[in-house]
N, C-alpha and C positions, 0 to 999 in steps of 0.2 A: 525432478523439476519441476518449478513452480511457473505459473503464466499469469499474468495482473493484465485483467481486464479493466475497461469502462464500462459504465452502465449500457454503452451501448453495442458493446460487444467486442469492439475495437480493442487491439494492444494498447497498452497505457505505454505511452514515452518518459523513460524512467532515467535518472543517470544511476550510475555503477552504484553509487552509494545507497540510492533508494531502494534499486534492486537487492541489494544485501541485507539491507536492512528489514525491509521487507520479509525476504528468504527467513530471516531470524524470526519475524512476527509471526509468521505461516508456522513456522516449526512449533514455536511456543504454543501456539493458541490449537494446534492440531486442525490445522484450516484445511481445506480441499486443493487440490493441485492447481486447480482455476480459480483465482481469489479476484473477487471485484473491487476495484478501487474507483475513488472519486473523488476531481479535482476539489481541493480545500477552497472556496470564496476567498479570495483576497490573499491566499497563500503565496504569490507567487513561485507556482510549482510543484508547491506540496501536494501532497493528494493524502486522502482519509480512507481507512480500511476499518469495516465492521467486525470486531473479533465476537461477537456472542452478546457480550455483556457491556460494553462500551466503545464508543470510537477511538482509533488510534491516528494520528495524524504523523505522516514522514516526512520531514522537509527534505530539499536538494541535496543538502549536506548529510544526509544520514539520521540525522536526530530524530528521534521518535518520543510523542508527550502524546498526553490523553489532554 
């Protein structure tokens, strides 16, 4: 089970679609169980995650893009 936290250490408030998409990203990129995500500036609820070689954004509907 993955835990998605903000840089402050607080648990990120995600939609169910975001949680599922981030879980898929974490599995694909072999991330640790605790994954740090950041709010996307001007993203209306989207979050950004660093996967090592790039950043991926996850929209509230679960759409993932770089």
